[in-house]
N, C-alpha and C positions, 0 to 999 in steps of 0.2 A: 637695414641689411646698409649696416657702412654710413658716409657722409651722402646724406639726400639730397644736399643743393650741389654738389661739385660740379655734375656735368648734368646741364636744365636741357631736355628735348624739348620738339619742340610739336606744337600741336596747331596744324594747319585749320582744322573744321574741329572750335571746341563744339561739345555736346553735354546733353542732361549726364550721361555715366558719366564723363572725365572732367565736367567742368567748361566755363568758360576761360581758362590759364591759357597764354599762349604757348607758354613753357610748362614744363612741369619738373620736377625733382628727380632726379634717374629713376627712384628706388620703383616708380610710378612701373617703370622698363625692364625693371631687371631681369625681375620673372623669367617673359617672352624669348628675352636677350641672354638670360641661362639655360631655356630650352635650345635653344638653336645649338650655343656651344655645347651642348652637353648631349647633342646629336652630332657632334663633329666623327669622322670618318678620318681613319690617317691607317687605313686597309693598302695592301698593297697594290689594288687599283692605285686608289690617290694621289700613294706620294709618288707611281710612276707618272702620272698623269704632271704633277707637280715639277720630278726632274724635268718631263719633256719640255716643258712649258719654261724654266729658268732657264737648259739649255739650249733654246729659243734664240737665234740672233734679233728675234721680234720683238721687238718691244714697243708693244701699248702706251698712246699719250695718257700720262697719269693724270686721276683723280686732281690732285694735287696741283697739277701747272692749272688745267683747264679752273680749278679757283682762283688761286690767285688771278688771272686773268680777268677775269670775273669783277676781282678786289680793284686790282687797276680801273678796269671801266668803271667801276662806281664813282673809283675816286674823283679821276674826270670829269665825270659829269658834277656830281658835288662842287669840287671846282671851279665849273663852268655858272655854275649856277651865285656862283659867289658865297655857298656855304662854306666858305674853306680857303683860310690867308695861301698864296704862294708859295711862303714859307712851312705853313705846317702841309699842306700839297707838295713839296719836294721830300719833303722830310718822310713822310710817308710812304712812298712814292719809291725812294732810296733805300725803305724794310722792303717792301713788295720786291723788287728787280732783285735784294740779295737774295731772299729765300728761294726766288724764281732759281736762279744762279744756282742756288744753295743745291736744290732738286735736281736740276738739269746736271751738274756733276754726280748726285747719288745716282741719275738713273748712269749711268756712264761705267760705274764699278759695276759691276756681276756679282751678283752672291753667288759664290759656289750650290751645285745644285745639292750636295752630300751636307753644307750646313743647313741647309735651311730645312731636309728632314730631319738631322740635329735638331734645329728649333721649332719642328710642330710638334716630334715625337716628345722634347721637353713640355712643351708644353701642353699636351695633353697627359702626360704625369703629371702637371701642379695640377690639372682640372679635375684631374681624379684623387691627389690627396690633400686636394683641399678641405678642412674638417668642416669649417663656418663659409656660415654666407658672404658673412666681409671677406674671404679667402675668396670666394669665385666672383665677389662685388670690381672687386680690386682687378683680377684675372677680367671682367668684363668691360671695367675701362681700360682695358691696356688693346682691346681689338676691337669698341668700336672708336671713331672720331668721331657721328655725329649720326644722330635717331631725328626720323622729322617722320611722323606718324598723323594719320587722315581720320577719328574717327576709329573705328575700329580697328584699321588697314596700318601695316607701315607702311611708308608714302617711298622713303630711301635710308638706307641705310649705307654708309660711307664706313669702311672699317682704315683702321692708324695705318701711317706709309708701311710699320714695321711688319703687321699682319699680311697687307698684301704682297710686301718685298718678299716672306719667308710663305707665300702660298699659301696663304688659311682662305683665303677667298675660294680655293677651289674644296677645298675641305669639311666647311660648314654645308648643311640644310639651306635648300634654297628657302623657305619661307616658314615664318612664323605669324599666329596672328594674335595682336596685343586687344587684352578684356580686362578693364577694371577689375572684374572678380577672378580672374585666373591669365590662363594662357590656353592656345588650344594647341596641341602636340606639332611637332617641324613637318611641313608636306612636301617629300620631295617630289 
């Protein structure tokens, strides 16, 4: 299914079924993720929830900002331990700070709810019309930024910023179990 090494998925608890590698090529996870995306709901109830969420003035703290904060702390600890020169620390910290500023600015700009609904419908059409596995794999990589598994279960799945921004998290089924020999259907 496409380029199997493009996005490595984390496998925290190596097991006999999956092997001992901590990082596995994305093809191993594409089947269950495709099952999840294949279960996308774009009915009026879901689209109404997306519109209500995006029209709300309350904005949740994004996962991306938390990730950048964690990277800043890790960088500071690495520098404090003497594993990173002052110049390298300052350079990398400036990059992280500019990324944080960019995310905060992007969070301030609201995406119109009608635009999000259009995006979701276009995504659903693209998924339905994708006629080869490689095309669906490309769509999967546009949806999932990070996937962490432990044995047969997904520990963490982080969508891309665009997927969150357009309300895709509300349209996807809650869970799909990974198995080396296939997948279990989505559970709701």
